C-alpha positions in Angstrom: 0.8 -22.8 -9.8 -1.3 -21.5 -6.7 -5.1 -20.2 -6.9 -3.4 -16.6 -6.5 -1.4 -17.0 -10.1 -4.9 -19.1 -11.5 -6.4 -15.5 -10.6 -4.0 -12.7 -11.2 -3.2 -15.0 -15.1 -7.0 -15.1 -15.9 -7.4 -10.8 -14.6 -4.3 -9.8 -16.5 -5.7 -11.6 -20.0 -9.0 -10.4 -19.5 -7.7 -6.7 -18.4 -5.2 -5.9 -21.5 -7.2 -7.9 -24.2 -10.3 -6.6 -23.5 -9.3 -3.0 -23.2 -7.4 -3.3 -26.6 -8.6 -1.1 -29.6 -10.2 -4.0 -31.6 -8.3 -5.2 -35.2 -11.0 -5.1 -37.5 -14.5 -5.2 -37.6 -15.2 -8.9 -37.3 -13.8 -8.5 -33.8 -15.1 -5.1 -32.8 -17.6 -6.7 -30.3 -15.0 -9.4 -28.4 -11.8 -9.2 -26.9 -10.1 -11.8 -25.6 -13.1 -14.3 -26.0 -14.7 -11.8 -23.8 -17.6 -9.4 -24.9 -16.0 -6.0 -25.1 -19.6 -4.4 -24.3 -19.5 -6.3 -21.0 -16.2 -4.9 -19.8 -17.3 -1.6 -20.2 -20.4 -2.2 -17.3 -17.5 -2.0 -14.7 -20.5 -2.8 -12.4 -22.0 -5.3 -14.2 -25.9 -5.2 -15.6 -26.0 -2.3 -12.6 -23.7 0.0 -14.5 -24.8 3.8 -15.1 -24.2 6.3 -17.9 -23.4 9.0 -16.1 -20.1 10.7 -15.9 -20.7 14.3 -14.4 -20.6 15.7 -10.6 -23.4 13.1 -10.0 -21.9 9.9 -11.4 -21.9 8.5 -8.5 -25.2 9.0 -7.2 -27.6 6.7 -8.9 -29.5 3.3 -8.0 -28.1 0.1 -9.7 -29.2 0.5 -13.1 -31.1 -3.4 -12.9 -32.9 -2.6 -9.6 -36.5 -3.4 -9.7 -38.6 -0.2 -9.4 -40.7 -1.4 -6.2 -37.5 -1.2 -4.8 -36.0 2.8 -5.9 -38.5 4.2 -3.3 -36.7 2.4 -0.5 -32.8 3.8 -2.3 -34.7 7.5 -2.3 -35.6 7.1 1.5 -32.2 5.8 2.3 -30.7 8.5 0.5 -32.8 11.1 2.2 -31.1 10.1 5.6 -27.9 9.4 4.0 -27.8 13.6 2.6 -29.8 15.3 5.2 -27.8 16.2 8.5 -28.7 15.0 11.8 -29.2 17.1 15.0 -29.0 17.8 18.3 -32.1 16.1 20.5 -34.2 17.2 21.8 -35.7 18.3 18.8 -39.3 18.5 16.3 -37.0 16.3 14.0 -37.4 13.2 16.0 -36.3 10.8 13.1 -33.0 12.4 13.0 -31.5 13.6 16.2 -29.4 12.5 19.0 -26.3 14.2 17.0 -23.1 13.9 19.4 -22.0 15.0 21.6 -19.1 14.6 20.4 -18.6 13.9 16.1 -16.8 14.4 13.5 -19.8 15.5 11.4 -23.7 15.9 11.2 -24.1 13.7 7.9 -23.2 10.8 5.9 -22.7 13.4 2.8 -20.3 15.5 5.0 -17.7 12.8 4.8 -18.8 11.2 1.6 -19.6 14.6 -0.4 -21.9 13.4 -3.7 -21.1 9.6 -2.3 -17.6 9.8 -3.6 -14.3 11.2 -1.7 -13.8 13.1 0.8 -11.0 15.4 1.1 -8.5 16.8 3.5 -8.4 20.3 5.2 -6.8 23.0 3.7 -5.3 25.8 6.3 -7.3 26.2 9.1 -10.1 24.3 7.8 -11.3 21.9 10.4 -11.4 18.6 9.0 -15.0 16.3 8.2 -13.9 14.0 5.3 -10.7 13.3 7.3 -10.2 11.9 10.8 -7.8 10.1 13.4 -8.1 6.6 14.5 -6.7 6.4 17.8 -5.5 3.3 19.8 -2.7 2.0 22.1 -0.3 -0.7 21.4 -1.8 -4.6 21.4 0.0 -5.9 24.0 -2.0 -3.2 26.6 -5.4 -4.9 25.7 -7.0 -7.9 26.9 -7.9 -10.9 23.9 -11.6 -10.2 24.0 -10.9 -6.6 23.4 -8.6 -7.5 20.6 -10.7 -9.9 19.0 -13.8 -7.9 18.3 -12.7 -4.0 18.4 -9.1 -4.7 16.4 -7.5 -2.3 18.8 -7.0 -1.2 21.9 -9.3 2.2 22.4 -7.7 5.0 24.2 -8.7 5.6 27.5 -11.0 9.4 27.7 -10.6 9.1 23.7 -11.8 6.0 22.6 -10.5 4.6 18.8 -11.1 8.1 17.4 -10.6 12.0 17.6 -13.6 13.9 17.7 -12.9 17.4 16.3 -16.8 18.9 16.9 -19.0 18.9 19.3 -22.8 20.1 20.1 -23.3 23.2 22.9 -22.2 22.2 26.1 -19.6 19.7 25.2 -16.0 20.1 24.3 -14.3 18.9 20.8 -11.5 16.4 22.0 -8.5 18.2 20.2 -7.6 20.0 16.8 -5.9 18.0 14.3 -3.2 19.8 12.2 -1.8 18.5 9.5 1.9 19.6 8.1 3.8 18.5 5.2 7.1 17.7 4.0 8.4 17.7 0.5 9.5 14.6 -0.7 11.2 14.9 -4.6 10.5 11.9 -7.0 12.9 11.9 -10.2 10.8 10.5 -13.3 12.8 9.0 -16.6 13.5 11.8 -19.1 14.0 14.5 -16.3 10.8 15.1 -15.0 10.4 15.5 -11.4 7.7 15.2 -9.1 7.3 16.5 -5.6 5.1 14.2 -3.1 3.6 15.8 0.4 4.6 13.7 3.0 1.8 14.3 5.6 2.6 14.7 9.6 -0.3 14.6 12.0 -0.4 16.0 15.9 -3.4 16.3 18.0 -3.5 19.9 19.3 -5.5 21.0 22.6 -6.7 18.1 24.1 -9.4 17.9 26.1 -9.2 15.5 28.4 -6.7 13.2 30.6 -2.8 13.8 28.2 -3.0 11.6 25.9 -0.4 8.4 26.2 3.3 8.9 24.8 2.8 5.3 23.4 -0.8 6.8 21.1 -1.1 5.0 17.4 -2.7 6.9 15.3 -3.8 6.5 11.8 -6.1 9.0 9.0 -8.5 7.7 7.3 -10.1 9.6 4.2 -13.6 9.2 3.2 -13.7 6.9 0.1 -15.9 6.9 -2.9 -19.5 4.8 -2.1 -20.0 3.0 -5.6 -20.6 -0.9 -6.0 -20.2 -2.0 -2.0 -23.2 -4.1 -2.4 -21.2 -5.8 -5.5 -18.2 -6.5 -3.3 -20.2 -7.6 -0.8 -21.6 -10.2 -2.8 -18.2 -11.7 -4.2 -17.7 -15.0 -2.4 -15.9 -15.5 0.7 -14.7 -18.5 -1.2 -13.1 -16.8 -3.8 -10.9 -14.4 -1.9 -9.8 -17.1 0.5 -8.5 -19.0 -3.3 -6.8 -15.4 -4.1 -4.8 -15.2 -1.0 -1.3 -15.9 -0.6 0.1 -14.9 2.5 3.3 -16.8 2.3 4.1 -15.8 -1.3 4.0 -19.6 -2.6 3.8 -18.8 -6.0 7.5 -16.5 -5.9 6.0 -13.4 -7.7 6.6 -11.0 -4.5 3.2 -10.9 -3.6 1.5 -11.6 -0.5 -2.0 -10.8 -0.3 -4.2 -11.8 2.7 -7.8 -11.5 4.2 -8.2 -9.9 7.5 -10.3 -12.1 10.0 -12.8 -9.6 12.0 -15.4 -9.2 14.0 -18.6 -9.3 12.9 -21.4 -8.0 15.2 -24.3 -9.7 13.6 -23.5 -13.3 13.5 -20.9 -13.1 16.9 -18.0 -14.1 15.2 -15.1 -14.3 13.0 -15.2 -13.7 9.4 -13.2 -12.2 6.7 -13.2 -8.8 6.3 -13.5 -6.8 3.2 -14.8 -3.2 3.8 -12.8 -0.3 5.1 -8.9 1.1 4.3 -7.2 -2.0 5.9 -10.2 -4.3 5.6 -11.3 -4.3 8.7 -15.3 -4.5 8.9 -17.2 -7.5 7.3 -20.1 -6.1 5.8 -21.8 -2.8 4.4 -24.3 -2.7 6.9 -21.3 -2.8 10.2 -19.4 -0.3 8.4 -22.2 2.0 8.2 -23.2 2.0 11.6 -20.1 1.9 13.2 -19.2 5.3 11.1 -23.0 6.8 12.7 -21.3 5.7 16.3 -18.1 7.0 15.4 -17.8 9.8 12.9 -21.6 11.4 14.3 -22.0 10.1 18.1 -25.5 7.8 17.3 -26.0 4.9 18.3 -27.8 1.7 16.8 -29.1 -1.8 17.3 -25.9 -2.9 15.9 -23.5 -0.2 17.4 -25.1 0.7 20.4 -22.5 2.9 22.4 -20.5 5.6 20.7 -17.2 6.5 21.2 -17.4 8.3 23.8 -15.7 7.7 26.7 -16.8 7.2 30.2 -14.5 10.1 31.2 -16.1 13.0 28.6 -19.8 11.9 30.7 -21.5 11.7 27.4 -24.3 10.3 29.4 -25.6 14.0 30.6 -26.9 14.9 27.0 -29.8 13.9 25.8 -30.5 11.2 23.8 -32.3 11.2 20.7 -33.8 7.4 21.3 -32.9 4.1 22.0 -31.2 3.4 19.6 -30.9 6.8 18.0 -30.7 5.1 14.6 -33.6 3.1 14.2 -33.6 -0.3 12.7 -36.0 0.8 9.9 -33.7 3.5 9.3 -30.6 1.3 9.7 -32.1 -0.6 6.9 -32.6 2.1 4.8 -29.7 3.7 4.7 -27.9 0.0 4.3 -29.8 -0.6 1.5 -28.8 2.9 0.0 -25.0 2.0 0.3 -25.4 -1.5 -1.5 -27.4 -0.1 -4.0 -25.4 2.7 -5.8 -24.0 1.6 -9.2 -20.9 2.1 -10.4 -20.6 4.4 -13.8 -19.9 2.7 -16.8 -15.9 2.6 -18.3 -15.1 5.4 -21.4 -13.0 6.4 -23.8 -12.4 2.6 -24.2 -11.5 2.7 -28.1 -8.4 5.2 -27.3 -5.4 3.7 -28.1 -4.0 5.4 -25.5 -6.1 3.9 -23.1 -5.2 0.5 -24.3 -2.0 1.1 -24.5 -1.8 2.1 -20.7 -3.5 -1.2 -20.0 -1.2 -3.3 -21.2 1.5 -1.3 -19.1 -0.6 -1.4 -16.2 -0.1 -5.0 -16.7 2.9 -5.2 -17.5 4.0 -3.3 -14.5 2.5 -6.1 -12.3 -0.4 -3.7 -10.9 -3.0 -6.4 -11.7 -1.4 -8.5 -9.5 -3.4 -6.8 -6.4 -5.5 -4.2 -8.7 -7.3 -7.8 -10.0 -9.7 -6.6 -13.1 -12.4 -8.9 -12.8 -14.7 -10.5 -10.0 -17.9 -12.8 -10.1 -20.5 -12.4 -7.5 -22.3 -15.1 -6.0 -25.5 -16.4 -8.3 -27.4 -17.1 -4.6 -26.4 -13.3 -3.4 -28.8 -12.1 -0.9 -30.7 -9.6 -3.6 -31.3 -9.9 -7.1 -29.5 -7.1 -8.7 -26.2 -8.0 -7.1 -26.5 -11.7 -7.6 -24.5 -13.3 -11.2 -22.8 -10.1 -12.0 -19.5 -10.6 -13.7 -17.3 -7.1 -12.5 -14.5 -5.0 -13.2 -13.8 -3.2 -9.7 -9.8 -3.7 -10.1 -8.8 -5.0 -6.5 -8.6 -8.3 -4.6 -10.0 -7.1 -1.7 -7.4 -8.3 0.3 -4.8 -6.3 2.6 -1.2 -6.0 1.1 2.5 -4.6 2.9 2.6 -1.1 1.5 6.0 -0.2 3.0 7.2 2.5 5.6 6.3 5.4 3.0 2.7 4.5 3.5 2.8 2.9 7.0 0.0 4.4 10.0 2.0 2.0 12.2 -1.3 1.3 13.9 -2.5 -2.7 13.2 -6.3 -3.2 12.9 -7.4 -7.0 13.8 -4.8 -9.0 11.4 -3.9 -6.1 9.2 -0.3 -4.8 10.4 1.2 -1.0 10.4 2.4 -1.4 7.0 -0.4 -3.3 5.5 -3.8 -1.5 3.9 -6.6 -3.0 1.6 -6.5 -3.1 -2.3 -8.9 -0.3 -2.7 -11.5 -0.6 -5.9 -10.2 1.3 -8.8 -13.5 1.3 -10.7 -14.8 4.8 -11.1 -11.5 6.4 -9.9 -11.3 8.5 -13.0 -14.4 10.5 -12.2 -13.5 11.3 -8.7 -12.5 14.9 -9.2 -15.2 15.0 -11.3 -17.7 14.3 -8.3 -15.9 16.4 -5.8 -13.1 18.8 -7.8 -10.8 18.5 -4.3 -11.0 15.1 -3.8 -7.6 13.5 -3.0 -6.2 10.2 -3.2 -4.6 7.5 -0.6 -6.3 6.7 2.4 -5.2 9.9 3.8 -5.7 12.0 0.4 -1.9 13.0 0.5 -2.0 12.2 -3.1 -3.2 15.4 -5.3 -3.2 13.2 -8.1 -3.1 9.5 -10.0 0.5 9.9 -10.7 1.0 11.2 -7.0 -0.7 7.7 -5.7 1.1 5.8 -8.1 4.4 7.3 -6.8 3.4 6.8 -3.4 3.4 3.1 -3.6 6.1 0.6 -2.2 6.8 -2.7 -0.4 5.1 -5.5 -1.9 4.7 -2.2 -4.9 7.5 -1.3 -4.7 8.9 -3.3 -7.9 6.0 -2.0 -10.2 6.2 1.7 -8.9 10.3 1.6 -10.0 8.8 0.2 -13.4 6.5 3.2 -13.5 9.3 5.7 -12.8 11.8 4.6 -14.9 8.7 4.4 -18.5 9.4 7.0 -20.8 6.6 9.8 -20.4 4.5 8.9 -23.2 4.4 5.5 -21.8 3.5 6.4 -18.3 0.7 9.0 -19.4 -0.9 5.7 -21.1 -1.3 4.4 -17.7 -2.6 7.6 -16.5 -5.3 7.6 -19.2 -5.8 3.7 -18.9 -6.5 4.7 -15.0 -9.0 8.1 -15.7 -10.8 5.4 -17.8 -12.0 3.4 -15.2 
């Protein structure tokens, strides 16, 4: 039996039994040998009891009081807009000249999921990654960037610009309906998005252009995920499906700017980033056109003459501000589980396991005892992710590789807090590009390694499908 199998079996046992309603007063405080109260604490000791529109915006409950000021300072830089240089607001100037949004909050509304545009809205929380086929790049570029940038456009379409500059183009989204039949006669209409770029501002876009839409994800629990030992991820990987369960999770090996070497990736939709710090600084560079020590160049190509515009400093995001932002992003708490005694939730947990969903959405992880920060160390957490990349089939494919992740592979997104996504942002959507308006639509888009689980879900009686959704809403 492979390490992947052992991890999965442990996760299934803990998930199914922990969520089941207690059979008697004698076992009311335990389930499957694991304390029920601790299983309620999705984010370990740092979990918070907050279930309204601020559910994603609180600091870790076990964060030392001496560190809460740092959290608040990071929060201010996360929420407040950056402005065009020169400005009297010298700590937050240097925006652009090309960008997608002027604040972190602009994409991660109240630290939660973004939403795709509707009608003629300019996309903010949804952006389009760009690249050329890998065979058009050199070894160093592919090793350090993971993709081949597009001349005159870089690696991301910037749809906004400061005065005097011109946006790179307009992102247009169209939808094609797809009908899916469910057991019992119910039909669900999925929306298959199609993307194009209108009014390109620079040289004609190449015919072999590769694109990948990306929606801003929820921010909670990032520090805890960073503290899961790398050895655990490697042990859970089963790239050759040695156990024959049809699940072949892999790690994505990516470039670490801080350590100047290739390491295991764990953040981003394709696990293309190794750390919260690098993910954050690359977002500053790509989404807001702001430089930092870790990302000293923005996504502006030479042909776009961005150096003709005033800079906000060298770098524009100071090391001190970068540290505050990283600390804030690593310290956002996970909301506690809800409705764990509800029979429908308990039944949904069992169905979740029977369908095989936990094979990728691993219920439980353990953070390292020697994690870099005390609040993150030695925590039993319930993120429902293995942090690995999986083949999700042609339906969800972007056909754009990133480091070792193929055009059909995506990292398993954490499910903790997902039941509050539309409480925090009523317009929040699901999956990497927000095509799923509901959790059920998200399930029905699964393919590839998850195709068998999806088909089993589709054939369930309606009451059992509803119990699965109730379980997901409880996370």
